[in-house]
N, C-alpha and C positions, 0 to 999 in steps of 0.2 A: 438808287442807281446801282444796286448790288446784283451781281449775277445770280440768276435763279439756279443754274447748275454750276458746279465747280469747274475751274479751268481744267483742261485735259491733262492727264498725267504725263510726265516725261517719258520719252521712249525707253523701252527696255534695253538692257545692254546689248542684246542681239541685233537691235535695229539702229543703234547709234552711228553706224557707219554712214548713214545718210540722214539728214535732219528730217523730222517728221512733218507731214503736211496733211491737214484735213480739208475737206471740201464740203462742209455742211452749210446750213443756212446762216449760221453765225459768221463763218468765214466769208461767205458771200456778202453779208451785210457789212462786215468790217472792210471789205474791199473798197467800198465807196468812201472811206474815211478821209481820203486825200483828194478826191475828185474836185472839190471846191476850189482848190488852188491850181491843180495840174491842168485840167482841161481848158480853162480860160487863158492861162498863160501860153500853153502850146498853140492854141488857135490864134492868139494875138501875134505870136512870133511868126507863125506861118504867113499870116496876112501882111505883117510889117516887113518881113525880110524876103517875101516872095519864095518861101521854101516849098519843097515838094512834100505834100501832106502824107503821101504813102510812106516816104522815108522817115518822117518825123514820128508818126504814130507807130510804125512797125518797129523801129529801133527802140523807142520808148517802151513799148510793150515787151519786147524781148528782154530788156534789162530788168523789168519788173519780175518776169518769170525766173530769170537767172538769180536775182536777189533772193526770191522765195526759196529756191532750191538750195542755194549756198548757205543761207543763214538759218532756215527752219523756223523763223519768227517773222512777224509782219514788219520786216525791214524795208521801208519804202524807197522808191526811186522817184525823184522830183526834179522839175526844171530848176536850173540855177536862177534864183530870184533876182539878184543884182544884174546878172547878164540879161535876163528877160526884160527887166525894167529899162535898161539902156537900149536894147535892140528895138523895143516897142516905141520908146520916146524918140530915138534918132533914126529909126527905120534903116538900120544897118543891113547890109547885104548878107546873103548866105555865106559867101567865102570868108568874110571877116568873122562871122559868128563861128564857123567851123575852125578857122585858124585860132581864134580865142579859146575855143574849147580844148583844142590840142595843147595849147600853151598851158592852160590850167591843169590838164592831166599830167603834163611833164613836171610842172612845179610841185604838184601834190605828191607825185611819185617820189620825188627827191626828198621832200619833207617827211614822207612816211618811212622810206627805206633808211634814212639817216637817223631816225628816232626822234626827230623834232616834234612831230605831231603827237607822239606818245608822251613826250616830256611836257608839252603844253597842256595836254589833258591831265597829267599827273599833278602839275603845280597849280592848276586853276581851282580855287576853293568852290565848294558846292554852292555857296551863297551867290557867287558870280554866275555859275551855270543857271541857277534858278532865276537870276535876274535877267539873263538873256532869254530864257524861255518865257518869262513874264512879259518882256518887251515884244517878243514874237506873238504872244497871245493877244496883246493889245492891238497889234497891227492887224491880225487876222479878224478880230472882232470889229474893228473899225472898217476894214475892207468889206466885210459881210454886210454891215448895216448901211454904209454910205453908198456902196457901188452895186451890191447885188439885190438886197431886199427891196429897194425902192426903184429898181430898174424898169419895172413894167407897170408902174402906176398903181391904181387901186386894186386891180385884179391880182397883180403880182404880190402886193402887200398882204392881201387876203390869203393867197397861196402860201406865202411864207408863214403867216400866222397859223394856218392849219398844220404845216410841217413842224412848226415850233411846238405846238401842243402835242402832236403825235410823238415827237422826240422826247419831250419832257416826261410824258407818261410811260414810255416804253424803253427809255435809255437803260441799257444793261440787261434787258429781258432776253433770255437765251431762247425762249420758245417763239416769241414774236419780235424779231430784231427791228429796232426803230428805223434804221437806215433803209432797209428793204421797202418798208411801207412808204417812207418819204420819197424814195426814188420812183416807186410805182405811181405815187400821187403826181409827181412831176411829169412822168411820161404821159399819163392820162391827160393832164393839163395841156401838154404840148400838142396832142392830137386834137383836142377839142377847141383850143385857142391857139392855133399855129401863129408864130411870129414871122417865119419866113414865107416866101411866096409859094412854096411847094412842099412836098413831103421831105422828111429828113434825109432820105437817100434817093438820089436821082439816077444812079447807075451802079451796075455790079460788074466786077471783073477783077482779075488778078493783077496786082501791082507789086513790084519789088523795090527795095531801096536803091537809090542811085549811088554808084561808086564815085568818090571824090577824093582827090589828092590835094591837100592844102598847100598853097604856095608859101614860100618863106616870108614874103612881104605881108601876107595875110596873117601869118602866125605872129609876127612882130606887132603889126597894127592891132590885131585882136587882143594881144596881151596888154598893150598900152590902154586900149579903150575898155576892155572887159575884164581881163585877168586881175589887174591891180585893184579893181573895185570888188571883185568877187572873192579872192583868196582869203582875206581876213574874215569875211562872213562865213566862208566854208569851214575854216578852222574852228570858229566859234560855235556855229550851229550844226553844221553837217558832221563834224567829227566829235568835238568835245561834248556838246549838248546831246547829240544822238547816243553817244556812249553812255551818258548818265541815264537817259531814259531806258536804254536797253538793260542797264543794271537795275533800275527801279522795277521794271516789269518782268524781266527774265534774268534774275541774278544767277541762276544755275548755268547760264551760257558763258559767264566770265568774259564778256565782250571787251575787246581791246581797241584802242584808237588806231593801232597799226592795221588791223584787219579792215576796219571801216575806211580808213584812208587809202588802203590798197585797192579795194573794190571801187571806191570813188575814182581813183586815178585811172584804173584800167578801163572803166566805162568811158571816160573822156578821151582816152587814147584811141579807142575804137570808134566812137560815135562820129567824129568828123569824116572818116573814110567812107561812112555809109550815109552821109548827109543827115545825120541826126543832131538834135540840139544838145548842148552840154547839160549834164545831169549831176545830181548829188543824192546822198541820203539826207534825211531830215528828221529832227526831233518832233516837229509838229505833225508830220505825216505819220510817224509811228504812234504818237498819242492819238491821232484821229482814227487810225485803223483799230487800235486796241479799244478805244472808247466805244466803238460801234460793234464790237464783238470778236475781232480777230485775235487768235491766240497762237496760230502757227503760220508757216510760210504759205499755206494754201490761199490766204486772203490776197497776197500780192501776186500770186500765180494767176488766180482768177481775174484780178484787176488787169494784169498784163495781157491776159487772153482777150479781153475786150478791146484793148488798143491794137493788138495784133489782127483781130478780126476786121476792125475798121480800116486799119492801114493797108492790109493785104487785099481786101475784097470790096471795100466801099469807098475808097478814096477818089474814085472817078467823080463823085458828087461834090468834091471840094470839102470845105470845113464848115460852111455856114449852117447846113442842115444838121450836122452832128451836134454842134453846140446847142441848137434849139431843141434837141431831143431831151436835154437836161436843162430846164429853165433856170435862169440866173437866181431867182428868188429861192429855189430849192437848193441850189448849190450854196447860196448864202446861209441857209439854215445849218447845213452840215459844217460849213466853214466857221460859223459862229460858235457852235458847240465844240469844235476842235480848239478854237481859241480859248474858250472857257476851261477846257480840260488842261491847257497849258498854264493858265492862271492858277488853277487849283494845286499845281505842283509845289507851290511855295509853302504848303502846309507843313512840310517836314523841317522848316527852319523858323516857323512862326513863334516858337517859344524863346527865341533870342532877339532882343530889340536890335542888337548890333548887326546880326545877320539880315534881319528883315529890312533895316535901313539900307544896307548894301543892295539887297534885292531890288528895292524900289528905285534906287539911284541908277543901277545898271539897266533896269528895265526902261526907265525914262530916257536914258541916253541911247539905248538900242533902238527904241521906237521913234525917237524924235530927231536924230541927227544923221546926216550923211556919214557913212562908215561907222554908224552908231554901235554896231556889235563889236567891232575892233576897239573902239574908244571905251565902250562900257567894260569890256573884258580887261583892258589895261588899267583903267581907273579903279574898277572894283577889286581887282587883285591887289593893287597897291594899298587900298584902304583896308582890305581884309588882313593883310600882313601887319599894318599899323595897329589894327584893332586887337590882333593877337598879342602884339608886343606891349601896347599901352591901353589895356582894357578900360582904365578909368576915364580915358578921353573919349571912349565910344560907349557911353551909357553905363559903363561899369560892368558890363556883362561880357564875359570872355568866351572866345571860341568861335571860329568861323567855319571850321570843318572843311575837309577836302572830299573830293569825289570818292 
């Protein structure tokens, strides 16, 4: 799984005034690194909350493009996972969702501008961050295997098997990117074995996002129902863990939690007024984009362009046809390898039994408990400090390491 060609060179000093972006086949392949989580969650929220699909897809795509331009690396934009789970399970209305998103944006802006987000990122040991990523990887692998791969019976399992073999053989290949071939396989399957009653697109016409002003009661209710559950996860995964992944893959960028938290908050301050769903940056999405070939902001720009195209010109057909253009077994394959890539990140702490123990504990708590990421981060950080102070009580091996 080693790149055939080296990663692109950093931009020359004369071009650093704007982050570089490439638009080759590897960036296009990497663009699909996060689709396994994004598209099903967006579609499910649209259906559960009665949202306007043109607004959701267009705003989501716009933020992808903006992120690619601002960061110059595959910095993804993803739906807020805790928010999505609650909205889907309780079928919350759009106004409450938009109010909750605005409240989350306000709180995260305060945490960012006061330096709290930076402080949390600074004091969280690397073993704890790796544990949260390990827990997220477990969740993604489980979701892929239990919900996606087996969703269409024997034919779907065979499709997933073919996609798995293709990905395993070509992962990291710069000339023949695995994700492009897997997505092409899925599209061909969708046309030969359609799941919906008609073609993926039933209508064509221009649609624009709907303007919406959240009411005070919706902001308060949204914060209580959605914000309290989401903010701890966002601090752990969207800010702290994403900063760590950015440092792992792009150390020359010197990424800060303040910048990540700021763009996170600004997106959620804007999205509610355009009837868009709350969004975040995510460590899993960045790992997925990088895994399938992305090395610049071009990947998320291309990814965003797909959503812009669907939202602005093909939303007259609703969402059912769109999701069937990318069969769930194929999305499951991409999601499974994204999860595996997150699990592999623990390798840089594997030489310490103390750190590895903390990784597995934090990962188990993150994946297995409500508010697990917040609990895991608190428990893991406490144990890491104790391990540093009393190494003989933690396998006798010292050092937890910080980000």
